[in-house]
C-alpha positions in Angstrom: -0.5 71.6 16.8 0.7 74.3 14.8 0.9 76.3 17.8 3.5 73.8 20.2 5.5 72.0 17.4 9.3 73.4 17.2 10.7 71.2 15.0 8.8 68.9 12.4 11.2 66.2 10.6 10.3 64.5 7.4 11.2 60.8 7.0 10.6 59.4 3.0 9.7 55.7 3.6 9.1 52.9 1.0 9.5 49.2 2.1 12.5 49.8 5.6 9.8 49.5 8.0 12.6 48.1 10.4 15.1 50.2 9.3 12.8 53.5 9.5 11.6 52.1 13.3 15.4 52.3 14.5 15.3 55.8 12.7 11.7 57.3 14.5 13.3 55.2 17.6 16.8 58.3 17.9 14.2 61.0 18.0 13.0 62.0 21.5 9.2 62.0 21.7 8.5 65.7 22.9 5.7 67.3 23.1 7.3 69.4 20.8 8.3 67.0 17.6 6.4 66.1 14.3 7.8 62.5 12.9 6.1 62.9 8.9 6.7 59.6 7.1 5.9 59.6 3.9 5.0 56.5 2.9 6.1 55.8 -0.9 3.7 52.8 -2.2 4.7 50.5 -0.1 4.0 46.5 0.2 2.1 45.7 2.6 4.5 43.8 4.7 6.1 47.1 4.8 3.3 49.4 5.5 2.6 48.5 9.5 2.3 51.4 11.2 0.9 50.6 14.0 4.1 50.1 15.7 4.1 53.3 16.0 0.5 54.2 17.6 2.4 54.8 20.8 3.4 57.8 19.9 0.9 60.3 19.2 3.5 63.1 17.0 3.5 60.9 14.3 1.6 61.6 11.6 1.9 59.2 8.3 0.8 60.1 4.6 0.2 57.5 2.4 0.4 56.9 -1.3 -1.1 54.6 -3.6 0.8 55.4 -6.2 5.1 55.1 -6.2 5.5 59.0 -6.0 9.1 59.0 -5.2 11.3 60.8 -1.9 11.0 64.1 -3.9 7.4 63.7 -4.3 7.0 62.8 -0.8 8.5 64.9 0.6 6.9 67.6 -1.2 3.6 65.8 0.5 5.2 66.0 4.0 5.7 69.8 3.6 2.5 70.1 3.2 1.4 68.3 6.3 4.4 69.9 8.6 3.5 72.3 11.2 7.0 73.3 13.4 8.6 75.9 13.7 12.0 74.1 12.2 12.1 71.6 9.3 14.5 68.5 8.9 15.0 65.4 7.2 15.7 62.4 7.7 15.6 59.4 5.5 14.4 55.9 6.6 17.1 53.9 6.8 19.2 56.9 8.6 19.6 57.1 12.4 20.2 60.8 13.7 23.0 60.8 16.8 22.0 60.7 20.6 21.8 63.5 22.1 21.4 65.9 18.4 18.0 66.9 20.2 20.2 69.4 22.0 22.0 70.8 19.9 19.1 72.0 17.3 16.9 73.4 21.2 20.5 75.8 21.3 19.2 78.0 18.1 15.7 77.3 18.0 14.8 81.1 18.8 17.5 82.2 17.1 17.6 84.2 14.1 19.3 82.4 11.6 17.5 81.0 8.8 19.4 78.2 8.2 22.1 75.8 10.0 24.7 73.5 8.8 25.3 70.4 11.4 28.2 67.8 10.7 27.1 64.4 9.8 28.7 61.8 10.7 29.0 58.8 7.3 29.1 54.4 7.5 30.1 54.0 4.1 29.7 50.6 2.8 32.4 48.0 2.6 35.2 48.9 -0.7 33.3 51.7 -1.4 34.2 53.9 -3.8 33.3 57.6 -2.5 34.5 57.3 1.0 37.0 60.5 0.9 33.6 62.5 0.2 32.6 63.3 3.3 36.1 63.8 4.7 36.1 66.8 2.1 32.7 67.6 4.0 33.9 67.7 7.0 36.6 70.1 5.7 34.4 72.3 3.8 32.6 72.5 7.3 35.3 73.2 9.3 36.8 76.0 6.7 33.1 78.1 6.6 33.8 78.0 10.7 37.4 79.4 11.4 37.6 80.9 7.7 33.9 82.0 6.6 34.4 80.2 3.3 30.8 79.7 3.7 29.7 79.0 -0.4 31.9 76.2 -1.0 29.7 74.2 1.7 26.6 75.2 1.1 26.7 74.6 -2.9 28.5 71.5 -2.6 26.4 69.7 0.3 23.7 68.3 -2.4 21.8 66.3 0.6 18.9 67.8 2.7 19.5 66.0 6.1 21.7 67.5 9.0 20.5 70.8 8.5 18.1 72.6 10.7 15.8 75.2 8.0 13.3 77.2 9.2 10.2 76.7 8.0 9.6 80.4 6.8 12.7 80.0 4.5 10.7 76.7 2.6 7.3 78.5 2.4 8.1 82.2 1.6 10.7 81.5 -1.5 8.4 78.5 -3.1 10.9 75.5 -2.6 10.1 72.0 -3.2 11.9 68.7 -4.0 12.7 67.7 -7.6 9.9 65.0 -8.2 12.9 62.8 -10.3 13.6 58.8 -9.4 17.4 60.3 -8.4 18.6 63.6 -7.7 15.6 65.4 -6.3 17.3 66.8 -3.4 20.5 68.1 -5.2 18.2 72.0 -6.1 16.1 71.8 -3.0 19.7 72.0 -1.1 20.8 74.6 -3.3 17.9 76.9 -3.4 17.5 77.3 0.3 21.4 78.1 0.5 20.3 80.8 -1.9 17.6 82.2 -0.3 19.3 81.6 3.5 19.4 85.0 4.9 20.9 83.9 7.6 23.2 80.9 7.7 25.5 79.5 10.2 27.7 76.2 10.6 28.2 73.9 13.6 30.4 71.0 13.2 28.7 69.2 15.5 27.6 65.5 14.1 23.3 65.0 14.4 23.2 62.7 11.9 24.4 59.8 10.7 24.2 58.5 6.9 24.3 54.7 6.7 25.6 54.0 3.1 25.3 50.3 2.7 20.9 50.7 3.7 20.7 53.1 0.7 17.5 52.0 -1.4 18.4 54.9 -3.7 21.9 54.2 -4.6 20.6 50.8 -5.7 18.8 53.0 -8.5 20.9 52.5 -11.4 19.4 52.5 -15.0 20.7 54.4 -18.2 17.3 56.2 -17.8 18.1 57.3 -13.6 21.5 58.5 -15.1 19.9 60.6 -18.0 17.7 62.4 -15.1 20.5 62.7 -13.1 22.7 64.5 -16.1 19.5 66.6 -16.9 19.5 67.7 -13.1 23.0 68.4 -13.0 22.6 71.1 -16.3 19.4 72.3 -14.6 22.0 72.5 -11.0 24.4 74.5 -13.3 22.1 77.1 -14.9 21.1 77.6 -11.4 24.6 78.7 -10.3 25.5 80.5 -13.7 22.0 82.5 -12.8 23.4 83.8 -9.2 26.8 83.9 -10.0 28.5 81.0 -8.1 30.0 79.5 -11.3 32.7 77.7 -9.4 30.6 75.6 -8.0 29.4 73.7 -10.9 28.4 69.9 -11.8 30.8 68.0 -13.6 28.6 66.9 -16.8 31.3 65.1 -18.6 31.6 61.8 -16.9 27.4 62.0 -16.5 27.3 62.1 -20.4 29.3 59.3 -21.0 28.0 56.8 -18.6 25.0 57.9 -21.6 27.0 56.1 -24.7 25.9 53.0 -25.0 26.4 51.1 -28.0 23.4 49.6 -28.1 21.2 52.7 -27.2 22.1 56.0 -28.1 19.1 57.9 -27.7 19.7 58.9 -23.9 23.0 60.7 -25.0 21.7 62.3 -28.0 18.9 63.7 -26.0 21.0 65.1 -23.4 23.5 66.7 -26.3 19.7 68.3 -27.2 19.2 69.0 -23.7 23.1 71.2 -23.4 22.4 73.2 -26.2 18.6 73.6 -25.1 20.0 75.4 -22.5 23.1 76.9 -24.1 26.1 74.8 -22.6 28.7 74.5 -25.5 29.7 70.6 -25.3 34.0 71.5 -26.2 33.9 74.3 -23.8 32.6 71.6 -20.9 35.0 68.8 -22.4 38.1 71.7 -22.1 36.7 72.8 -18.2 37.2 68.6 -17.8 40.4 68.3 -18.8 41.2 71.4 -17.3 40.2 70.3 -14.1 40.7 66.9 -14.2 43.9 66.8 -12.3 42.3 68.6 -9.1 39.7 66.6 -9.1 42.0 63.7 -8.9 44.0 65.3 -6.0 40.9 65.7 -3.8 39.4 62.6 -4.3 43.8 61.8 -2.7 43.4 63.8 -0.2 40.1 62.9 1.5 40.7 59.1 0.6 
């Protein structure tokens, strides 16, 4: 298999078998495509993978531990034989004809190729502006050669064609956290890429209302996300990309609970441990806040 696979598509899955089928159906059955379903301890009703037996290029990894999407993707990486790796979420779709765009770069010298993404927003969603901004940034990368803004702001793993050697030679893995597991992975692939290319053609459809991850809301998940943001900012500082760091004040504010201040205090301790000074972050927040509001209005 390893000598004939061009694309390994890794899909973490948990309890969305019908949506997963739609995702699989959006991928053409070709001998050079390996599909890896990394199941994260789905219940019996949602783990009937017999429906995929006709597709011989599907590899199924089962976990009985509930390891999370990050660990599931890492398990998928260990089974990937393709020259290129792509990621999908089980509740999303590839856009018809996407493989033709990939084939153009199959034997190219690039090691990371960014494509456009179509986003189907949930009703009354507050963050619709985000993907309009991504469209703007990828156009700037193509037309103005402003590469870094897209590279260090597109934290999602999908919509990208990543050479397997880029991931494995640099030992890049996903954080095995319940939220924000893909952010450091995306930043590290961007940083270690030696030959990046941008293509505005949209190959992937992100369906926000289906997302299971966005439904994970708890003070614990907010704390984990905050810690990931701190780690991101430390990494960006180390590679001299500090201008793309994440705001810490609003995520920190979410941890203020009258009946439980432990997470807030632990967050302050984590900031101090990583040499991040709260008062400086607060001042930066108030300085940059007007521009953030302008961005939201611009891309709304």
